[in-house]
LUMVEXSE-209459 format. One record per residue (C-alpha): x, y, z. Coordinates in Angstrom, 1 decimal. Example, Ala and Ser with C-alpha at 12.3 -4.5 7.8 and 13.67 -1.06 7.14 Angstrom:
2
<node px="12.3" py="-4.5" pz="7.8"/>
<node px="13.7" py="-1.1" pz="7.1"/>
% end
This chain:
540
<node px="26.1" py="6.5" pz="157.9"/>
<node px="27.7" py="3.5" pz="159.7"/>
<node px="30.0" py="1.4" pz="157.6"/>
<node px="30.9" py="-2.2" pz="158.6"/>
<node px="33.8" py="-2.5" pz="156.2"/>
<node px="36.0" py="-0.4" pz="158.3"/>
<node px="36.5" py="2.2" pz="155.5"/>
<node px="34.9" py="5.6" pz="155.6"/>
<node px="32.0" py="6.1" pz="153.2"/>
<node px="31.9" py="8.9" pz="150.7"/>
<node px="29.5" py="11.8" pz="151.0"/>
<node px="27.2" py="12.8" pz="148.1"/>
<node px="24.3" py="15.0" pz="147.5"/>
<node px="21.4" py="12.7" pz="148.1"/>
<node px="18.6" py="15.1" pz="147.2"/>
<node px="17.6" py="12.9" pz="144.2"/>
<node px="16.2" py="9.5" pz="144.3"/>
<node px="16.3" py="6.5" pz="142.0"/>
<node px="13.0" py="7.4" pz="140.4"/>
<node px="14.8" py="10.1" pz="138.4"/>
<node px="14.1" py="10.0" pz="134.7"/>
<node px="16.5" py="8.1" pz="132.5"/>
<node px="16.0" py="8.4" pz="128.7"/>
<node px="18.8" py="6.1" pz="127.5"/>
<node px="18.3" py="2.4" pz="127.2"/>
<node px="22.0" py="1.8" pz="127.3"/>
<node px="23.7" py="1.0" pz="130.6"/>
<node px="25.7" py="4.2" pz="130.7"/>
<node px="26.6" py="5.2" pz="134.2"/>
<node px="26.7" py="8.9" pz="133.1"/>
<node px="22.9" py="8.7" pz="132.6"/>
<node px="22.1" py="7.3" pz="136.0"/>
<node px="20.0" py="9.3" pz="138.5"/>
<node px="22.3" py="11.9" pz="140.1"/>
<node px="23.4" py="10.2" pz="143.4"/>
<node px="23.7" py="6.8" pz="141.8"/>
<node px="25.6" py="8.4" pz="138.9"/>
<node px="28.1" py="9.9" pz="141.3"/>
<node px="28.5" py="6.5" pz="143.1"/>
<node px="28.9" py="4.5" pz="139.8"/>
<node px="31.3" py="7.0" pz="138.3"/>
<node px="33.4" py="7.0" pz="141.4"/>
<node px="33.5" py="3.2" pz="141.3"/>
<node px="34.3" py="3.2" pz="137.6"/>
<node px="37.1" py="5.6" pz="138.1"/>
<node px="38.4" py="3.6" pz="141.0"/>
<node px="38.4" py="0.4" pz="139.0"/>
<node px="40.0" py="2.2" pz="136.0"/>
<node px="42.9" py="3.1" pz="138.3"/>
<node px="43.8" py="-0.5" pz="138.7"/>
<node px="44.6" py="-1.0" pz="135.0"/>
<node px="48.4" py="-0.9" pz="134.6"/>
<node px="50.3" py="0.5" pz="131.7"/>
<node px="50.3" py="-2.8" pz="129.8"/>
<node px="46.5" py="-3.1" pz="130.0"/>
<node px="46.4" py="-5.8" pz="132.8"/>
<node px="44.8" py="-5.6" pz="136.2"/>
<node px="47.3" py="-7.2" pz="138.6"/>
<node px="45.7" py="-7.5" pz="142.0"/>
<node px="47.3" py="-9.6" pz="144.7"/>
<node px="45.8" py="-12.8" pz="146.0"/>
<node px="45.3" py="-12.5" pz="149.8"/>
<node px="47.3" py="-14.7" pz="152.2"/>
<node px="45.8" py="-18.0" pz="153.1"/>
<node px="46.4" py="-20.3" pz="156.1"/>
<node px="47.0" py="-23.5" pz="154.1"/>
<node px="49.8" py="-22.3" pz="151.8"/>
<node px="51.4" py="-20.4" pz="154.7"/>
<node px="51.5" py="-23.5" pz="156.9"/>
<node px="52.8" py="-25.6" pz="154.0"/>
<node px="55.7" py="-23.3" pz="153.4"/>
<node px="56.4" py="-23.0" pz="157.1"/>
<node px="56.5" py="-26.8" pz="157.4"/>
<node px="58.8" py="-27.0" pz="154.4"/>
<node px="61.2" py="-24.5" pz="155.9"/>
<node px="61.2" py="-26.5" pz="159.1"/>
<node px="62.1" py="-29.7" pz="157.2"/>
<node px="64.9" py="-28.0" pz="155.3"/>
<node px="66.0" py="-25.7" pz="158.2"/>
<node px="66.3" py="-22.7" pz="155.8"/>
<node px="65.3" py="-19.1" pz="155.7"/>
<node px="64.7" py="-18.3" pz="159.4"/>
<node px="63.5" py="-14.8" pz="158.8"/>
<node px="60.8" py="-16.0" pz="156.4"/>
<node px="60.0" py="-18.8" pz="158.9"/>
<node px="59.4" py="-16.2" pz="161.6"/>
<node px="57.2" py="-14.1" pz="159.3"/>
<node px="55.0" py="-17.0" pz="158.4"/>
<node px="54.7" py="-18.1" pz="162.0"/>
<node px="53.7" py="-14.5" pz="162.9"/>
<node px="51.1" py="-14.4" pz="160.2"/>
<node px="49.6" py="-17.7" pz="161.4"/>
<node px="49.6" py="-16.6" pz="165.1"/>
<node px="47.8" py="-13.4" pz="164.2"/>
<node px="45.1" py="-14.8" pz="161.9"/>
<node px="41.6" py="-15.5" pz="163.2"/>
<node px="40.3" py="-18.4" pz="161.1"/>
<node px="36.6" py="-18.9" pz="160.8"/>
<node px="36.9" py="-22.1" pz="158.8"/>
<node px="37.3" py="-25.5" pz="160.5"/>
<node px="40.2" py="-26.6" pz="158.3"/>
<node px="42.1" py="-23.4" pz="158.9"/>
<node px="41.4" py="-23.6" pz="162.6"/>
<node px="42.9" py="-27.1" pz="162.8"/>
<node px="45.9" py="-26.1" pz="160.7"/>
<node px="46.7" py="-23.1" pz="162.9"/>
<node px="46.4" py="-25.1" pz="166.1"/>
<node px="48.7" py="-27.8" pz="164.7"/>
<node px="51.3" py="-25.4" pz="163.4"/>
<node px="51.3" py="-23.6" pz="166.8"/>
<node px="52.0" py="-26.9" pz="168.5"/>
<node px="48.5" py="-27.9" pz="169.6"/>
<node px="47.5" py="-30.8" pz="167.3"/>
<node px="44.9" py="-33.4" pz="168.4"/>
<node px="41.9" py="-32.6" pz="166.2"/>
<node px="41.9" py="-35.9" pz="164.4"/>
<node px="38.2" py="-36.5" pz="164.9"/>
<node px="37.4" py="-33.0" pz="163.7"/>
<node px="39.6" py="-33.6" pz="160.6"/>
<node px="37.8" py="-36.8" pz="159.8"/>
<node px="34.4" py="-35.2" pz="160.2"/>
<node px="35.5" py="-32.2" pz="158.0"/>
<node px="36.6" py="-34.5" pz="155.2"/>
<node px="33.4" py="-36.6" pz="155.5"/>
<node px="31.3" py="-33.5" pz="155.0"/>
<node px="32.9" py="-32.6" pz="151.7"/>
<node px="30.7" py="-33.7" pz="148.8"/>
<node px="31.7" py="-33.0" pz="145.2"/>
<node px="31.9" py="-34.8" pz="141.9"/>
<node px="35.7" py="-35.1" pz="142.4"/>
<node px="34.8" py="-37.3" pz="145.3"/>
<node px="37.5" py="-39.6" pz="146.8"/>
<node px="40.3" py="-37.9" pz="144.9"/>
<node px="39.6" py="-34.5" pz="146.5"/>
<node px="39.2" py="-36.0" pz="150.0"/>
<node px="42.6" py="-37.8" pz="149.5"/>
<node px="44.2" py="-34.5" pz="148.6"/>
<node px="42.7" py="-32.6" pz="151.5"/>
<node px="43.7" py="-35.4" pz="154.0"/>
<node px="47.2" py="-35.2" pz="152.7"/>
<node px="47.3" py="-31.5" pz="153.1"/>
<node px="46.2" py="-31.9" pz="156.7"/>
<node px="49.0" py="-34.3" pz="157.3"/>
<node px="51.6" py="-32.1" pz="155.8"/>
<node px="50.5" py="-29.2" pz="158.1"/>
<node px="50.6" py="-31.5" pz="161.2"/>
<node px="46.9" py="-31.9" pz="161.8"/>
<node px="46.8" py="-35.6" pz="161.4"/>
<node px="49.3" py="-38.4" pz="160.5"/>
<node px="49.3" py="-39.4" pz="156.9"/>
<node px="46.6" py="-42.1" pz="156.3"/>
<node px="48.6" py="-45.3" pz="155.7"/>
<node px="45.3" py="-47.1" pz="155.0"/>
<node px="44.9" py="-45.0" pz="151.8"/>
<node px="46.6" py="-47.1" pz="149.2"/>
<node px="47.8" py="-44.5" pz="146.6"/>
<node px="49.9" py="-47.0" pz="144.6"/>
<node px="47.2" py="-47.3" pz="141.9"/>
<node px="46.4" py="-43.5" pz="141.9"/>
<node px="46.4" py="-42.2" pz="138.3"/>
<node px="47.5" py="-38.7" pz="137.8"/>
<node px="47.2" py="-38.3" pz="134.1"/>
<node px="44.3" py="-36.7" pz="132.3"/>
<node px="43.6" py="-33.7" pz="134.6"/>
<node px="44.5" py="-30.0" pz="134.7"/>
<node px="48.3" py="-29.5" pz="134.9"/>
<node px="48.3" py="-28.6" pz="138.6"/>
<node px="46.0" py="-31.5" pz="139.5"/>
<node px="48.4" py="-33.9" pz="137.7"/>
<node px="51.4" py="-32.5" pz="139.6"/>
<node px="49.6" py="-32.5" pz="142.9"/>
<node px="48.3" py="-36.1" pz="142.5"/>
<node px="51.8" py="-37.3" pz="141.5"/>
<node px="53.2" py="-35.6" pz="144.6"/>
<node px="50.4" py="-37.1" pz="146.8"/>
<node px="51.2" py="-40.6" pz="145.4"/>
<node px="54.9" py="-40.1" pz="146.2"/>
<node px="54.1" py="-38.9" pz="149.8"/>
<node px="51.9" py="-41.9" pz="150.5"/>
<node px="54.3" py="-44.4" pz="148.9"/>
<node px="57.2" py="-42.9" pz="150.8"/>
<node px="55.3" py="-43.1" pz="154.1"/>
<node px="54.4" py="-46.7" pz="153.5"/>
<node px="57.7" py="-48.1" pz="152.2"/>
<node px="60.4" py="-45.4" pz="152.4"/>
<node px="62.5" py="-44.4" pz="149.5"/>
<node px="62.3" py="-47.8" pz="147.9"/>
<node px="58.5" py="-47.5" pz="147.8"/>
<node px="58.6" py="-44.5" pz="145.4"/>
<node px="58.8" py="-45.5" pz="141.7"/>
<node px="61.4" py="-44.1" pz="139.4"/>
<node px="58.7" py="-43.1" pz="137.0"/>
<node px="56.9" py="-41.0" pz="139.6"/>
<node px="60.1" py="-39.4" pz="140.8"/>
<node px="61.1" py="-38.5" pz="137.2"/>
<node px="57.7" py="-37.2" pz="136.4"/>
<node px="57.7" py="-34.9" pz="139.4"/>
<node px="61.1" py="-33.6" pz="138.8"/>
<node px="60.5" py="-33.2" pz="135.1"/>
<node px="57.4" py="-31.2" pz="135.5"/>
<node px="59.0" py="-28.9" pz="138.1"/>
<node px="62.0" py="-28.4" pz="135.8"/>
<node px="59.8" py="-27.4" pz="132.9"/>
<node px="59.0" py="-24.0" pz="134.5"/>
<node px="61.1" py="-20.9" pz="134.5"/>
<node px="63.1" py="-21.2" pz="137.8"/>
<node px="62.1" py="-17.6" pz="138.8"/>
<node px="58.3" py="-18.4" pz="138.4"/>
<node px="55.9" py="-20.2" pz="140.6"/>
<node px="55.0" py="-23.4" pz="138.8"/>
<node px="52.0" py="-22.6" pz="136.5"/>
<node px="51.3" py="-19.7" pz="138.8"/>
<node px="49.9" py="-22.2" pz="141.3"/>
<node px="51.7" py="-21.8" pz="144.7"/>
<node px="49.7" py="-24.7" pz="146.3"/>
<node px="50.6" py="-27.2" pz="143.6"/>
<node px="54.2" py="-26.0" pz="143.8"/>
<node px="54.3" py="-26.5" pz="147.6"/>
<node px="52.8" py="-30.0" pz="147.5"/>
<node px="55.3" py="-31.0" pz="144.8"/>
<node px="58.2" py="-29.6" pz="146.9"/>
<node px="57.1" py="-31.6" pz="149.9"/>
<node px="57.1" py="-34.7" pz="147.8"/>
<node px="60.5" py="-33.8" pz="146.3"/>
<node px="61.9" py="-33.4" pz="149.8"/>
<node px="60.8" py="-36.9" pz="150.5"/>
<node px="62.2" py="-38.6" pz="147.4"/>
<node px="65.1" py="-36.3" pz="146.3"/>
<node px="66.0" py="-34.0" pz="149.3"/>
<node px="69.2" py="-32.8" pz="147.6"/>
<node px="67.6" py="-31.7" pz="144.4"/>
<node px="68.4" py="-28.1" pz="143.3"/>
<node px="64.7" py="-27.8" pz="142.3"/>
<node px="63.8" py="-28.0" pz="146.0"/>
<node px="65.9" py="-25.1" pz="147.1"/>
<node px="65.2" py="-22.9" pz="144.0"/>
<node px="61.5" py="-23.6" pz="144.4"/>
<node px="61.5" py="-22.5" pz="148.0"/>
<node px="63.3" py="-19.3" pz="147.1"/>
<node px="60.8" py="-18.6" pz="144.3"/>
<node px="57.8" py="-19.2" pz="146.6"/>
<node px="59.2" py="-17.0" pz="149.3"/>
<node px="59.3" py="-14.1" pz="146.8"/>
<node px="55.6" py="-14.0" pz="146.5"/>
<node px="54.8" py="-13.7" pz="150.2"/>
<node px="52.4" py="-10.9" pz="151.0"/>
<node px="53.3" py="-7.9" pz="153.3"/>
<node px="51.4" py="-9.6" pz="156.2"/>
<node px="54.0" py="-12.4" pz="156.1"/>
<node px="51.5" py="-15.0" pz="154.7"/>
<node px="51.4" py="-16.9" pz="151.4"/>
<node px="48.8" py="-16.6" pz="148.7"/>
<node px="47.1" py="-19.6" pz="146.9"/>
<node px="48.2" py="-18.4" pz="143.4"/>
<node px="50.9" py="-15.9" pz="142.2"/>
<node px="48.6" py="-14.1" pz="139.8"/>
<node px="45.2" py="-14.2" pz="138.1"/>
<node px="45.7" py="-11.2" pz="135.8"/>
<node px="44.0" py="-12.7" pz="132.7"/>
<node px="40.7" py="-13.6" pz="134.5"/>
<node px="40.6" py="-10.4" pz="136.6"/>
<node px="41.4" py="-8.2" pz="133.6"/>
<node px="38.7" py="-9.7" pz="131.4"/>
<node px="36.1" py="-9.4" pz="134.2"/>
<node px="37.2" py="-5.8" pz="134.9"/>
<node px="37.2" py="-5.0" pz="131.2"/>
<node px="33.7" py="-6.5" pz="130.8"/>
<node px="32.4" py="-4.3" pz="133.6"/>
<node px="34.2" py="-1.2" pz="132.4"/>
<node px="32.9" py="-1.7" pz="128.8"/>
<node px="29.4" py="-2.0" pz="130.1"/>
<node px="30.0" py="1.2" pz="132.2"/>
<node px="31.2" py="3.1" pz="129.1"/>
<node px="34.8" py="3.5" pz="130.1"/>
<node px="37.0" py="5.3" pz="127.6"/>
<node px="37.4" py="3.2" pz="124.5"/>
<node px="41.2" py="3.7" pz="124.3"/>
<node px="41.5" py="2.1" pz="127.7"/>
<node px="39.3" py="-0.8" pz="126.7"/>
<node px="41.4" py="-1.3" pz="123.5"/>
<node px="44.6" py="-1.3" pz="125.5"/>
<node px="43.1" py="-4.0" pz="127.8"/>
<node px="41.6" py="-5.9" pz="124.9"/>
<node px="44.9" py="-6.0" pz="122.9"/>
<node px="46.7" py="-7.3" pz="125.9"/>
<node px="44.2" py="-10.1" pz="126.5"/>
<node px="44.0" py="-10.9" pz="122.8"/>
<node px="47.8" py="-11.3" pz="122.8"/>
<node px="47.6" py="-13.8" pz="125.6"/>
<node px="45.4" py="-16.2" pz="123.8"/>
<node px="47.0" py="-19.6" pz="123.6"/>
<node px="47.6" py="-21.8" pz="120.5"/>
<node px="44.5" py="-24.0" pz="121.2"/>
<node px="42.3" py="-20.9" pz="121.1"/>
<node px="41.7" py="-20.7" pz="124.8"/>
<node px="43.0" py="-18.6" pz="127.7"/>
<node px="44.3" py="-19.6" pz="131.2"/>
<node px="43.9" py="-17.6" pz="134.3"/>
<node px="47.4" py="-16.1" pz="134.4"/>
<node px="50.3" py="-15.3" pz="132.0"/>
<node px="52.5" py="-18.1" pz="133.4"/>
<node px="50.1" py="-21.1" pz="132.9"/>
<node px="49.9" py="-23.4" pz="129.9"/>
<node px="46.5" py="-24.7" pz="131.1"/>
<node px="43.5" py="-23.2" pz="129.3"/>
<node px="40.0" py="-23.5" pz="130.6"/>
<node px="36.4" py="-22.8" pz="129.6"/>
<node px="35.7" py="-20.3" pz="132.4"/>
<node px="38.5" py="-17.9" pz="131.5"/>
<node px="38.0" py="-18.3" pz="127.8"/>
<node px="34.3" py="-17.4" pz="128.1"/>
<node px="35.0" py="-14.3" pz="130.1"/>
<node px="37.7" py="-13.2" pz="127.6"/>
<node px="35.3" py="-13.8" pz="124.7"/>
<node px="32.6" py="-11.6" pz="126.3"/>
<node px="35.1" py="-8.8" pz="127.0"/>
<node px="36.6" py="-8.8" pz="123.5"/>
<node px="33.3" py="-8.9" pz="121.8"/>
<node px="31.9" py="-6.0" pz="123.9"/>
<node px="35.1" py="-4.0" pz="123.3"/>
<node px="35.4" py="-4.4" pz="119.5"/>
<node px="34.2" py="-7.5" pz="117.9"/>
<node px="35.6" py="-6.6" pz="114.5"/>
<node px="39.0" py="-5.9" pz="115.8"/>
<node px="39.2" py="-9.2" pz="117.6"/>
<node px="37.2" py="-11.3" pz="115.1"/>
<node px="40.0" py="-13.8" pz="114.4"/>
<node px="40.7" py="-14.5" pz="118.0"/>
<node px="37.0" py="-14.7" pz="118.8"/>
<node px="36.6" py="-17.3" pz="116.0"/>
<node px="39.4" py="-19.4" pz="117.4"/>
<node px="37.9" py="-19.1" pz="120.9"/>
<node px="34.5" py="-20.3" pz="119.7"/>
<node px="36.2" py="-23.3" pz="118.1"/>
<node px="38.0" py="-24.0" pz="121.4"/>
<node px="34.7" py="-23.9" pz="123.3"/>
<node px="32.9" py="-26.1" pz="120.9"/>
<node px="35.6" py="-28.7" pz="120.9"/>
<node px="35.6" py="-28.8" pz="124.8"/>
<node px="31.8" py="-29.2" pz="125.1"/>
<node px="30.2" py="-32.4" pz="126.1"/>
<node px="28.2" py="-33.9" pz="123.2"/>
<node px="25.2" py="-34.3" pz="125.6"/>
<node px="25.3" py="-30.5" pz="126.3"/>
<node px="27.2" py="-28.7" pz="129.0"/>
<node px="30.8" py="-27.8" pz="129.5"/>
<node px="33.5" py="-29.0" pz="131.9"/>
<node px="36.1" py="-26.5" pz="133.3"/>
<node px="39.3" py="-28.0" pz="131.8"/>
<node px="39.2" py="-30.9" pz="129.5"/>
<node px="36.7" py="-32.7" pz="127.2"/>
<node px="35.1" py="-35.7" pz="129.0"/>
<node px="35.4" py="-34.1" pz="132.5"/>
<node px="32.3" py="-33.5" pz="134.6"/>
<node px="29.9" py="-30.9" pz="133.3"/>
<node px="29.3" py="-27.9" pz="135.5"/>
<node px="26.4" py="-25.5" pz="135.5"/>
<node px="28.1" py="-22.2" pz="136.1"/>
<node px="30.9" py="-23.0" pz="133.6"/>
<node px="28.2" py="-24.0" pz="131.1"/>
<node px="26.3" py="-20.8" pz="131.7"/>
<node px="29.4" py="-18.7" pz="131.0"/>
<node px="30.1" py="-20.6" pz="127.8"/>
<node px="26.5" py="-20.3" pz="126.6"/>
<node px="26.6" py="-16.5" pz="127.2"/>
<node px="30.0" py="-16.3" pz="125.3"/>
<node px="28.6" py="-18.2" pz="122.3"/>
<node px="25.2" py="-16.6" pz="122.3"/>
<node px="26.2" py="-13.9" pz="119.8"/>
<node px="26.7" py="-16.7" pz="117.3"/>
<node px="23.7" py="-18.8" pz="118.3"/>
<node px="22.9" py="-20.0" pz="114.8"/>
<node px="26.4" py="-21.3" pz="114.3"/>
<node px="26.2" py="-23.4" pz="117.5"/>
<node px="22.4" py="-23.9" pz="117.9"/>
<node px="22.3" py="-27.7" pz="118.4"/>
<node px="25.0" py="-27.6" pz="121.0"/>
<node px="23.5" py="-24.6" pz="122.8"/>
<node px="20.0" py="-26.0" pz="122.9"/>
<node px="21.5" py="-29.1" pz="124.6"/>
<node px="23.3" py="-26.8" pz="127.0"/>
<node px="20.1" py="-25.1" pz="127.9"/>
<node px="18.5" py="-28.4" pz="128.7"/>
<node px="21.5" py="-29.3" pz="130.8"/>
<node px="21.3" py="-26.0" pz="132.8"/>
<node px="17.5" py="-26.5" pz="133.4"/>
<node px="18.1" py="-30.1" pz="134.6"/>
<node px="20.7" py="-29.0" pz="137.2"/>
<node px="18.5" py="-26.6" pz="139.1"/>
<node px="17.8" py="-27.8" pz="142.7"/>
<node px="14.3" py="-27.9" pz="144.2"/>
<node px="15.0" py="-24.7" pz="146.2"/>
<node px="15.9" py="-22.8" pz="143.0"/>
<node px="19.7" py="-22.9" pz="143.4"/>
<node px="22.5" py="-24.4" pz="141.4"/>
<node px="25.8" py="-26.0" pz="142.4"/>
<node px="28.2" py="-23.1" pz="143.3"/>
<node px="31.3" py="-24.8" pz="141.9"/>
<node px="34.1" py="-22.2" pz="141.7"/>
<node px="32.3" py="-19.7" pz="143.9"/>
<node px="31.0" py="-19.7" pz="147.5"/>
<node px="27.9" py="-17.6" pz="146.6"/>
<node px="24.7" py="-19.2" pz="145.6"/>
<node px="23.5" py="-15.9" pz="144.2"/>
<node px="26.6" py="-15.9" pz="141.9"/>
<node px="25.6" py="-19.2" pz="140.3"/>
<node px="22.0" py="-18.2" pz="140.0"/>
<node px="23.0" py="-14.9" pz="138.4"/>
<node px="25.2" py="-16.6" pz="135.9"/>
<node px="22.7" py="-19.3" pz="134.9"/>
<node px="19.8" py="-16.9" pz="134.5"/>
<node px="21.9" py="-14.5" pz="132.5"/>
<node px="22.6" py="-17.4" pz="130.1"/>
<node px="19.0" py="-18.3" pz="129.9"/>
<node px="18.1" py="-14.8" pz="129.0"/>
<node px="20.3" py="-15.1" pz="125.9"/>
<node px="18.2" py="-18.0" pz="124.6"/>
<node px="16.3" py="-16.9" pz="121.4"/>
<node px="12.6" py="-17.5" pz="121.0"/>
<node px="12.0" py="-21.2" pz="121.8"/>
<node px="9.1" py="-23.6" pz="121.7"/>
<node px="6.5" py="-23.1" pz="124.4"/>
<node px="7.6" py="-26.1" pz="126.5"/>
<node px="11.1" py="-24.8" pz="126.8"/>
<node px="9.9" py="-21.2" pz="127.4"/>
<node px="7.8" py="-22.6" pz="130.2"/>
<node px="10.8" py="-24.5" pz="131.8"/>
<node px="12.9" py="-21.3" pz="131.6"/>
<node px="10.1" py="-19.3" pz="133.2"/>
<node px="9.7" py="-21.9" pz="136.0"/>
<node px="13.5" py="-21.9" pz="136.6"/>
<node px="13.6" py="-18.1" pz="136.7"/>
<node px="10.7" py="-18.0" pz="139.1"/>
<node px="12.3" py="-20.6" pz="141.4"/>
<node px="15.6" py="-18.8" pz="141.6"/>
<node px="14.1" py="-15.3" pz="142.1"/>
<node px="11.8" py="-16.7" pz="144.8"/>
<node px="14.8" py="-18.2" pz="146.6"/>
<node px="16.7" py="-14.9" pz="146.6"/>
<node px="13.6" py="-12.9" pz="147.8"/>
<node px="13.2" py="-15.2" pz="150.8"/>
<node px="16.9" py="-15.3" pz="151.7"/>
<node px="17.5" py="-11.6" pz="151.8"/>
<node px="19.0" py="-10.6" pz="155.1"/>
<node px="17.3" py="-7.9" pz="157.3"/>
<node px="20.1" py="-5.4" pz="156.4"/>
<node px="19.1" py="-5.7" pz="152.8"/>
<node px="22.1" py="-7.7" pz="151.6"/>
<node px="22.7" py="-11.4" pz="150.9"/>
<node px="25.2" py="-13.8" pz="152.3"/>
<node px="26.9" py="-16.6" pz="150.4"/>
<node px="24.4" py="-19.0" pz="151.9"/>
<node px="21.2" py="-18.5" pz="153.9"/>
<node px="22.0" py="-17.6" pz="157.5"/>
<node px="25.4" py="-16.1" pz="156.6"/>
<node px="26.2" py="-12.5" pz="157.1"/>
<node px="25.6" py="-10.2" pz="154.1"/>
<node px="28.5" py="-9.5" pz="151.8"/>
<node px="29.0" py="-7.2" pz="148.9"/>
<node px="29.7" py="-9.8" pz="146.2"/>
<node px="26.7" py="-12.0" pz="147.0"/>
<node px="24.5" py="-8.9" pz="147.1"/>
<node px="25.9" py="-7.6" pz="143.8"/>
<node px="25.0" py="-10.9" pz="142.1"/>
<node px="21.6" py="-11.1" pz="143.6"/>
<node px="20.4" py="-7.6" pz="142.6"/>
<node px="20.4" py="-8.0" pz="138.8"/>
<node px="18.3" py="-11.2" pz="139.2"/>
<node px="15.8" py="-9.4" pz="141.5"/>
<node px="15.7" py="-6.5" pz="139.0"/>
<node px="13.9" py="-8.7" pz="136.5"/>
<node px="11.0" py="-9.1" pz="139.0"/>
<node px="8.5" py="-6.5" pz="140.2"/>
<node px="9.8" py="-6.7" pz="143.7"/>
<node px="11.0" py="-3.1" pz="144.1"/>
<node px="11.1" py="-3.3" pz="147.8"/>
<node px="13.6" py="-6.1" pz="147.8"/>
<node px="15.6" py="-4.4" pz="145.1"/>
<node px="15.6" py="-1.1" pz="147.0"/>
<node px="16.8" py="-2.6" pz="150.2"/>
<node px="19.6" py="-4.4" pz="148.4"/>
<node px="20.6" py="-1.2" pz="146.7"/>
<node px="20.7" py="0.6" pz="150.0"/>
<node px="23.0" py="-2.1" pz="151.3"/>
<node px="25.5" py="-1.6" pz="148.4"/>
<node px="25.4" py="2.1" pz="148.6"/>
<node px="26.1" py="2.0" pz="152.3"/>
<node px="29.2" py="-0.1" pz="151.8"/>
<node px="31.0" py="2.0" pz="149.3"/>
<node px="34.2" py="3.3" pz="150.7"/>
<node px="35.8" py="6.8" pz="150.4"/>
<node px="38.0" py="5.7" pz="147.4"/>
<node px="35.0" py="4.6" pz="145.5"/>
<node px="35.7" py="0.9" pz="145.9"/>
<node px="34.3" py="-2.0" pz="147.9"/>
<node px="35.5" py="-4.6" pz="150.3"/>
<node px="34.0" py="-8.1" pz="150.6"/>
<node px="34.7" py="-11.6" pz="151.9"/>
<node px="36.6" py="-14.1" pz="149.7"/>
<node px="34.2" py="-15.6" pz="147.2"/>
<node px="36.3" py="-17.7" pz="144.8"/>
<node px="37.3" py="-21.2" pz="145.8"/>
<node px="40.3" py="-23.3" pz="144.7"/>
<node px="40.9" py="-26.0" pz="145.0"/>
<node px="37.2" py="-26.6" pz="145.9"/>
<node px="36.0" py="-25.9" pz="148.6"/>
<node px="38.8" py="-23.7" pz="149.9"/>
<node px="38.1" py="-19.9" pz="149.5"/>
<node px="40.7" py="-17.4" pz="148.3"/>
<node px="40.5" py="-13.6" pz="148.0"/>
<node px="41.1" py="-11.2" pz="145.1"/>
<node px="39.9" py="-7.9" pz="146.6"/>
<node px="39.4" py="-6.0" pz="143.3"/>
<node px="36.7" py="-8.5" pz="142.3"/>
<node px="34.3" py="-6.8" pz="144.7"/>
<node px="34.6" py="-3.6" pz="142.7"/>
<node px="34.1" py="-5.5" pz="139.5"/>
<node px="31.0" py="-7.3" pz="140.6"/>
<node px="29.4" py="-4.2" pz="142.0"/>
<node px="30.0" py="-2.2" pz="138.9"/>
<node px="28.5" py="-5.0" pz="136.9"/>
<node px="25.5" py="-4.8" pz="139.1"/>
<node px="25.1" py="-1.1" pz="138.6"/>
<node px="25.2" py="-1.4" pz="134.9"/>
<node px="22.8" py="-4.4" pz="134.8"/>
<node px="20.4" py="-2.5" pz="137.1"/>
<node px="20.2" py="0.4" pz="134.7"/>
<node px="16.5" py="0.0" pz="133.6"/>
<node px="15.3" py="-0.8" pz="137.1"/>
<node px="16.9" py="2.3" pz="138.6"/>
<node px="14.2" py="4.4" pz="136.9"/>
<node px="11.4" py="2.9" pz="139.1"/>
<node px="13.2" py="2.1" pz="142.3"/>
<node px="13.5" py="4.6" pz="145.1"/>
<node px="15.9" py="4.5" pz="148.0"/>
<node px="17.6" py="6.8" pz="150.5"/>
<node px="21.2" py="5.8" pz="150.4"/>
<node px="22.1" py="7.3" pz="153.8"/>
<node px="19.8" py="4.9" pz="155.6"/>
<node px="21.3" py="1.6" pz="156.8"/>
% end
């Protein structure tokens, strides 16, 4: 069997096929057909090995061109840490970017700027509800990495940086300072902005990346260098950021994502019937990291809670032991209800922010176990989800690159809707049909799915597509997708995929263990369909 991931595939007895009889209706991997059981158990054991003694899964965020170039630029400005400087330069020289922004940054850092027209075109292509604010941030990042001069025509004096997620507030304040300083020098930066920036940076533990967000910390340090170059916060911040560099010499986007990753992994392991003591250890740790407002953030070091992380934590704790965690679950439900939009739908961070389909879908699934307690809100959320479907059957991808991920999450939420009036049932059926038809016609010849039509297949997009296809009668499409996943399992039981998460949107970042999580979820959700699907896993 030929493996495109570069890792050797495991060898199993493939005498059985997926049509083997399965008596249990529970998604227990120990009851899978023999060769699928071996694969799923191997993956479950591999994922279990990532759980540390304290119950958390601490994978490392992969290096990214943007943060590496920002730190390199900062070291050049401050003329510090030559060994780190050389390591960052080596990482950037050795990377092979396939993204226009990364390509422009690498060329600029290596002394070959001049892609101004390309930068303008890239920024003009970006469309999102964050609009002009996000384009201003991206253009500023391009200027800090040497791609283009800072845009002096962008008047940032009236830029408001209050009322956002903590890292967005810090980044916007820094961007305002950078633009004001470019326009009018030190005198152009207000005392209020300087004090806000320094105060926020000083609020964090000096040994920790600010709110766990290396990108926000880097942008803030560039602004601090402009307005207070002698500040001790500048040099201590640089030292802290240098500590989280990866072994390849590059910088990650964030210092950790252990709450989100642990909850996702725990949810997958619970569905796969991992040992209950392991799940309790993970659950107790996640429960202990719930914040005072009832929500969770993505990492231990952030004070910013959000709907997405909270929804995943709720699902995991309820699957593990709803009685044990009932008080925390009740507080989390209150948090979610308080964050919801009165019209239906959920933002990611704060009440009043833009509603998002995939975030809403996660919240609906998390609250569905208490549907009667939240029925008016959830019914409005269902209407919102149905209204956001595009003509081709897709939904906005938001925090993921993969269209199949957004489809999977929304349709999963819709399957939790209790019996509804005929009109709503008809709308749900139409939405489901449109999405499954989209996936059926966008499957690649190798059996997998890419993040968008025309993109090469990847493990994560395929793992999200298969549970959706499983609810149809299209066994051929399902079988070819299963063959793709089985062919890409590596010798250690795990999987490798392309980066799927994005942050800040639309910039991708990589947490490798999430490929394992999503495939294990797919196996458990495919349980019933495996009884009637046949495949020969050694065939490409």
